[in-house]
MITOR-823828 format. One line per 2 residues: their letters; for each residue x, y, z of C-alpha. Coordinates in steps of 0.02 Angstrom, whole numbers. Layout:
a) X:Y:Z ~ ...
***
This chain:
xx) 0:0:0 ~ 58:177:-37
xx) 138:252:120 ~ 41:413:94
xx) -122:316:105 ~ -61:239:267
xx) -27:410:340 ~ -199:471:288
xx) -275:319:374 ~ -177:359:532
xx) -244:536:525 ~ -423:475:507
xx) -403:354:651 ~ -335:497:755
xx) -489:601:717 ~ -603:458:768
xx) -525:452:940 ~ -518:639:966
xx) -706:669:972 ~ -752:790:1113
xx) -941:791:1099 ~ -959:778:1288
xx) -897:915:1402 ~ -822:789:1521
xx) -722:702:1382 ~ -541:760:1390
xx) -466:811:1223 ~ -324:705:1159
xx) -195:727:1024 ~ -141:545:1024
xx) -210:376:976 ~ -248:248:1111
xx) -151:96:1049 ~ -276:-25:1125
xx) -412:50:1014 ~ -314:93:858
xx) -231:-79:842 ~ -358:-216:870
xx) -298:-354:753 ~ -151:-406:645
xx) -208:-301:498 ~ -212:-146:608
xx) -42:-191:678 ~ 32:-209:504
xx) -32:-36:461 ~ 53:28:617
xx) 217:-54:569 ~ 211:23:395
xx) 170:191:473 ~ 327:177:580
xx) 434:148:425 ~ 355:294:333
xx) 458:441:403 ~ 624:361:354
xx) 705:458:213 ~ 874:515:144
xx) 912:660:263 ~ 1075:588:329
xx) 1133:530:157 ~ 1119:710:100
xx) 1196:786:256 ~ 1343:666:261
xx) 1387:704:80 ~ 1374:892:97
xx) 1484:910:251 ~ 1616:785:194
xx) 1740:778:51 ~ 1621:675:-55
xx) 1547:819:-156 ~ 1596:992:-215
xx) 1491:1149:-232 ~ 1471:1202:-415
xx) 1459:1385:-460 ~ 1287:1354:-536
xx) 1213:1316:-364 ~ 1142:1486:-316
xx) 974:1419:-260 ~ 1008:1319:-102
xx) 1079:1357:69 ~ 1264:1318:51
xx) 1318:1366:227 ~ 1312:1183:280
xx) 1442:1138:149 ~ 1550:1280:216
xx) 1536:1212:394 ~ 1446:1368:456
xx) 1300:1274:534 ~ 1241:1287:713
xx) 1099:1215:817 ~ 969:1314:716
xx) 1015:1238:547 ~ 883:1114:493
xx) 1002:1034:368 ~ 1098:954:512
xx) 965:951:649 ~ 808:888:561
xx) 862:706:577 ~ 841:723:765
xx) 654:746:755 ~ 633:630:606
xx) 707:480:696 ~ 619:516:860
xx) 455:520:763 ~ 497:344:700
xx) 538:290:878 ~ 378:363:949
xx) 274:273:818 ~ 365:111:853
xx) 333:123:1039 ~ 149:161:1013
xx) 126:6:907 ~ 231:-103:1023
xx) 117:-52:1165 ~ -27:-135:1074
xx) 62:-300:1035 ~ 14:-390:1198
xx) -170:-355:1165 ~ -175:-434:991
xx) -264:-602:989 ~ -180:-735:882
xx) -184:-923:860 ~ -51:-1050:817
xx) -67:-1007:633 ~ -40:-820:654
xx) 87:-814:797 ~ 233:-803:675
xx) 155:-651:593 ~ 135:-564:761
xx) 316:-608:802 ~ 372:-536:635
xx) 286:-370:665 ~ 355:-357:841
xx) 529:-401:778 ~ 521:-271:641
xx) 471:-139:767 ~ 613:-181:887
xx) 739:-181:745 ~ 671:-16:680
xx) 685:60:854 ~ 865:1:868
xx) 909:66:694 ~ 832:238:727
xx) 927:256:890 ~ 1088:203:805
xx) 1067:333:669 ~ 1040:464:804
xx) 1192:400:899 ~ 1313:408:753
xx) 1246:579:703 ~ 1231:670:869
xx) 1348:583:992 ~ 1492:688:1055
xx) 1608:544:1009 ~ 1597:357:982
xx) 1696:318:1139 ~ 1603:223:1277
xx) 1600:374:1394 ~ 1544:495:1257
xx) 1376:582:1265 ~ 1250:478:1169
xx) 1064:507:1145 ~ 907:472:1249
xx) 850:294:1219 ~ 661:292:1218
xx) 585:122:1259 ~ 407:182:1281
xx) 300:327:1225 ~ 305:468:1349
xx) 305:656:1358 ~ 466:678:1454
xx) 629:775:1463 ~ 763:640:1457
xx) 949:668:1481 ~ 1081:600:1365
xx) 1137:422:1398 ~ 1318:369:1373
xx) 1374:294:1209 ~ 1406:130:1301
xx) 1227:127:1366 ~ 1160:166:1192
xx) 1255:21:1116 ~ 1189:-96:1251
xx) 1009:-46:1218 ~ 1030:-54:1029
xx) 1107:-227:1037 ~ 972:-291:1155
xx) 833:-233:1038 ~ 920:-309:887
xx) 946:-476:974 ~ 762:-483:1023
xx) 711:-434:847 ~ 815:-569:765
xx) 740:-701:880 ~ 564:-647:830
xx) 574:-621:641 ~ 541:-783:546
xx) 681:-845:434 ~ 560:-862:289
xx) 513:-677:286 ~ 604:-605:135
xx) 529:-435:90 ~ 681:-322:72
xx) 577:-163:84 ~ 556:-210:267
xx) 677:-273:399 ~ 708:-459:380
xx) 815:-573:488 ~ 960:-545:367
xx) 933:-356:377 ~ 945:-368:566
xx) 1114:-453:546 ~ 1169:-312:430
xx) 1119:-181:559 ~ 1211:-281:693
xx) 1367:-285:585 ~ 1366:-96:560
xx) 1333:-65:745 ~ 1476:-182:794
xx) 1593:-87:676 ~ 1557:78:764
xx) 1566:-6:934 ~ 1734:-83:886
xx) 1669:-254:932 ~ 1772:-334:795
xx) 1725:-515:829 ~ 1539:-476:818
xx) 1566:-372:661 ~ 1647:-522:576
xx) 1509:-640:635 ~ 1362:-532:579
xx) 1439:-476:415 ~ 1475:-658:374
xx) 1294:-701:411 ~ 1235:-574:281
xx) 1366:-625:152 ~ 1309:-806:166
xx) 1129:-755:127 ~ 1157:-616:-1
xx) 1305:-639:-119 ~ 1384:-495:-213
xx) 1299:-443:-374 ~ 1378:-504:-537
xx) 1459:-364:-637 ~ 1319:-362:-765
xx) 1188:-342:-629 ~ 1271:-209:-523
xx) 1213:-61:-627 ~ 1037:-131:-630
xx) 1025:-118:-440 ~ 1015:71:-452
xx) 882:63:-588 ~ 779:-56:-480
xx) 796:-189:-615 ~ 891:-307:-501
xx) 879:-350:-316 ~ 1054:-426:-312
xx) 1141:-393:-145 ~ 1005:-273:-85
xx) 977:-320:97 ~ 858:-179:144
xx) 789:-35:42 ~ 658:99:68
xx) 526:86:-67 ~ 487:248:-157
xx) 329:282:-257 ~ 271:429:-362
xx) 234:572:-243 ~ 372:526:-119
xx) 523:637:-94 ~ 661:606:-222
xx) 833:560:-158 ~ 906:629:-319
xx) 844:801:-267 ~ 985:807:-139
xx) 1108:827:-282 ~ 1017:908:-427
xx) 862:1011:-462 ~ 760:965:-616
xx) 685:1138:-632 ~ 817:1242:-717
xx) 934:1093:-736 ~ 1040:1145:-587
xx) 1171:1034:-506 ~ 1167:1071:-320
xx) 1316:962:-274 ~ 1433:873:-393
xx) 1549:726:-359 ~ 1712:788:-285
xx) 1868:775:-391 ~ 1946:688:-241
xx) 1819:547:-262 ~ 1823:547:-452
xx) 2013:528:-455 ~ 2005:372:-347
xx) 1915:269:-479 ~ 1985:172:-625
xx) 1865:256:-745 ~ 1888:126:-882
xx) 1871:-38:-787 ~ 1779:2:-624
xx) 1593:-24:-655 ~ 1552:88:-507
xx) 1616:245:-591 ~ 1490:248:-733
xx) 1355:183:-616 ~ 1380:319:-486
xx) 1444:466:-590 ~ 1409:534:-762
xx) 1509:656:-868 ~ 1411:774:-980
xx) 1529:879:-1083 ~ 1381:971:-1163
xx) 1334:1051:-996 ~ 1506:1127:-982
xx) 1523:1180:-1163 ~ 1350:1259:-1169
xx) 1373:1359:-1011 ~ 1542:1438:-1031
xx) 1614:1331:-892 ~ 1486:1382:-761
xx) 1391:1217:-754 ~ 1466:1057:-686
xx) 1505:923:-814 ~ 1511:788:-679
xx) 1347:737:-598 ~ 1291:611:-467
xx) 1207:476:-572 ~ 1177:347:-435
xx) 999:401:-397 ~ 933:449:-569
xx) 817:299:-571 ~ 749:204:-720
xx) 611:324:-776 ~ 671:493:-844
xx) 496:563:-811 ~ 530:543:-624
xx) 714:585:-618 ~ 790:553:-448
xx) 649:443:-385 ~ 721:273:-341
xx) 718:157:-190 ~ 845:205:-57
xx) 970:67:-26 ~ 996:56:162
xx) 1109:-99:169 ~ 1203:-193:34
xx) 1319:-342:34 ~ 1463:-235:-29
xx) 1465:-144:137 ~ 1470:-310:229
xx) 1631:-361:140 ~ 1713:-199:194
xx) 1650:-214:373 ~ 1716:-391:384
xx) 1883:-345:306 ~ 1911:-202:428
xx) 1854:-306:577 ~ 1961:-456:528
xx) 2113:-344:519 ~ 2077:-253:683
xx) 2036:-416:772 ~ 2198:-497:716
xx) 2335:-387:645 ~ 2447:-538:618
xx) 2465:-636:457 ~ 2297:-724:478
xx) 2204:-559:494 ~ 2296:-483:347
xx) 2260:-636:240 ~ 2074:-639:280
xx) 2052:-451:258 ~ 2150:-451:95
xx) 2040:-589:25 ~ 1880:-492:64
xx) 1949:-333:-14 ~ 2008:-425:-171
xx) 1843:-519:-185 ~ 1746:-356:-181
xx) 1860:-272:-307 ~ 1852:-423:-423
xx) 1663:-406:-426 ~ 1674:-220:-470
xx) 1829:-200:-580 ~ 1867:-281:-747
xx) 2045:-345:-773 ~ 2080:-331:-587
xx) 2238:-410:-519 ~ 2234:-464:-337
xx) 2339:-355:-225 ~ 2455:-416:-88
xx) 2476:-321:75 ~ 2616:-352:199
xx) 2568:-234:338 ~ 2412:-183:431
xx) 2413:4:398 ~ 2429:-4:209
xx) 2287:-131:203 ~ 2182:-26:321
xx) 2208:126:211 ~ 2155:25:59
xx) 1995:-32:149 ~ 1954:149:196
xx) 1982:205:16 ~ 1871:65:-46
xx) 1732:119:72 ~ 1745:294:-3
xx) 1715:221:-177 ~ 1596:78:-143
xx) 1480:174:-27 ~ 1489:343:-114
xx) 1332:449:-88 ~ 1255:320:29
xx) 1278:417:191 ~ 1441:346:259
xx) 1588:457:217 ~ 1572:589:353
xx) 1535:461:488 ~ 1680:351:430
xx) 1798:497:457 ~ 1717:534:625
xx) 1737:358:691 ~ 1922:364:641
xx) 1942:539:716 ~ 2010:598:550
xx) 1987:775:482 ~ 1881:811:330
xx) 2006:869:198 ~ 1951:936:28
xx) 2060:960:-125 ~ 2086:1141:-179
xx) 1985:1111:-338 ~ 1842:1046:-232
xx) 1843:1202:-124 ~ 1836:1339:-255
xx) 1666:1397:-194 ~ 1679:1355:-9
xx) 1754:1519:55 ~ 1905:1428:121
xx) 1817:1278:198 ~ 1954:1153:156
xx) 1990:1064:320 ~ 1875:1020:465
xx) 1969:962:619 ~ 1898:842:749
xx) 1918:979:880 ~ 1798:1095:788
xx) 1617:1109:846 ~ 1548:1066:674
xx) 1639:898:675 ~ 1488:840:776
xx) 1312:887:725 ~ 1227:997:857
xx) 1077:952:962 ~ 933:1058:891
xx) 905:1227:972 ~ 721:1187:1002
xx) 770:1031:1101 ~ 895:1131:1202
xx) 768:1266:1245 ~ 631:1145:1299
xx) 728:1004:1379 ~ 831:1072:1523
xx) 909:901:1551 ~ 988:903:1377
xx) 1173:947:1357 ~ 1239:1021:1195
xx) 1387:948:1102 ~ 1556:1031:1138
xx) 1600:1204:1072 ~ 1426:1256:1012
***
């Protein structure tokens, strides 16, 4: 069902339960879960409604503040202060994800509250378990996205985010990063135990998708053994796409290696709009030359899948318009340019997680051998005429894995957070900073290295503490 229809249904249900025809009936702006969700069909609608607010906000934000894109001269129509690292706690471009993910969490908790009241029999218990598992996994994922975006650091004693396990109007304080990871992992474990192995809809969270989330969480937590275990679980279920299928993934003509994606339909927001504007043919953000120069443009299938070169744009504009464009999210239908499902987890990421974790877990010859194999296997699936590389030391291999993440996961919302978890500065090439007013290097000690807690949250919640230096 179209997500918009689901939201309309939620609105109508809300109106039904807000009737105040009697003077002694207290007004309410919320839905009583025991009345709104009375059977499995209602519960399914609630689960879909919890997925609905998920969008591409952090994919866009991560690209703009990192070294992944550059600001073309032609972009005179959008707020470019974020790219110049001039944002503060009032900038929606870096704070809107806070409310977006807490809306998801609130919806999850409302539906979870109704689960014990749903009557099922032996034939429908698995379906109830599936819905409950999806909700727990979605709650864990939303909190993890908040954690990696708004934590003061990824160290155990860093300031994390409030972990909301039930719906409540409250003013919670920030938990530690360690506590956040514990709650996230507990929800994911419970979710995996509940979701049936036979459930395979990749537009929702399956058991394999839970393993993918667990692998990414373990990477940030530096739990290397778990990262290897969970990434391996995904790889065993979802092999890498063959070379001739990889480009089809982004046109939605192949589901190869897609573990979880957000379905998009006509009328939904377009992820491509983060990078270009159809009206006026304006490129908002172009691939950085730093990224472009990392690819083997002839043999690497990712280059022509992710990036396009249009010489005509440059020639026809006197050099003002960018000739390089982000192609990854164009989609299959030119009538709806930029409207394509959002890939949340892919097997390619799992190979890179496992390679890094194998190396960090064992920096000896066994770790180097295992990590090298994963890196070479991934490259062989992406690059024609590739010759396996040999690495003799940990650091050179680690650098190669980081570089491969930059290429493989380009424009998927990872680059900025990869630098943050390594405590590395964001460094742009001079040619990528021609329109940034000198914003070439962002150090980890700078306030903008962490996204700020929204000003509205700070003004209302007196228990909230802002990130350093804001």
